[in-house]
C-alpha positions in Angstrom: 72.8 102.8 218.7 71.0 106.1 219.0 71.6 109.0 216.8 72.7 112.3 218.4 70.3 115.2 217.9 71.4 118.1 215.6 71.8 121.6 216.8 68.6 122.6 215.0 66.7 119.8 216.7 68.1 121.0 220.1 67.0 124.6 219.4 63.5 123.4 218.3 63.3 121.3 221.5 64.3 124.3 223.6 61.8 126.7 222.0 59.0 124.2 222.2 59.6 123.4 225.8 59.8 127.1 226.8 56.6 127.7 224.8 54.8 125.0 226.8 56.1 126.2 230.1 54.8 129.7 229.4 51.4 128.3 228.3 51.1 126.2 231.4 52.3 128.9 233.8 49.7 131.3 232.2 47.0 128.7 232.9 48.2 128.3 236.5 48.2 132.1 237.0 44.7 132.5 235.7 43.5 129.6 237.8 45.1 130.6 241.1 45.5 134.4 241.0 42.7 135.1 238.5 40.0 132.9 239.8 40.9 133.3 243.4 41.5 137.0 243.6 40.8 139.0 240.4 37.6 137.3 239.2 36.3 136.1 242.5 33.3 138.4 242.8 32.2 137.7 239.2 32.6 133.9 239.8 30.6 134.1 243.0 27.8 135.9 241.2 27.7 133.9 237.9 28.5 130.3 239.0 26.7 128.0 241.3 28.0 127.3 244.8 30.1 124.2 245.5 28.6 122.8 248.7 28.2 125.8 250.9 31.1 127.7 249.4 30.8 130.4 246.7 32.5 129.3 243.5 35.3 132.0 243.7 36.2 130.9 247.2 36.2 127.2 246.1 38.5 128.0 243.1 40.9 129.8 245.4 41.0 127.0 247.9 40.5 123.7 246.0 40.1 124.4 242.3 43.5 125.9 241.8 45.1 122.9 243.5 43.2 120.5 241.2 44.2 122.6 238.1 47.8 122.6 239.3 47.8 118.8 239.5 46.3 118.6 236.0 49.0 121.0 234.8 51.7 118.7 236.2 50.2 115.7 234.3 50.0 117.8 231.1 53.6 119.0 231.5 54.9 115.4 232.0 53.0 114.2 228.9 54.1 117.1 226.7 57.7 116.8 227.8 57.7 113.0 227.2 56.4 113.7 223.7 59.1 116.3 223.0 61.8 114.0 224.3 60.5 111.2 222.1 60.6 113.6 219.1 64.1 114.7 219.9 65.4 111.1 219.9 64.1 110.5 216.4 
């Protein structure tokens, strides 16, 4: 028989989940918009090419997708840990 979470535990869960969503969305923004548009010239000048493509172009096309998949994995792990802590 599982114990129901208290109101304080529910509020803590909600605040932790919102905090993690904002952190991960910030990383996604920096990886996609930042690396692909805002910092593209700097990345092209200061990082090596990936194949024949400048690094900024590569981040806009492939790197941001890879980072997005890693963010999905991180989100699933963080939420599983938060869910497990809520059940205690």
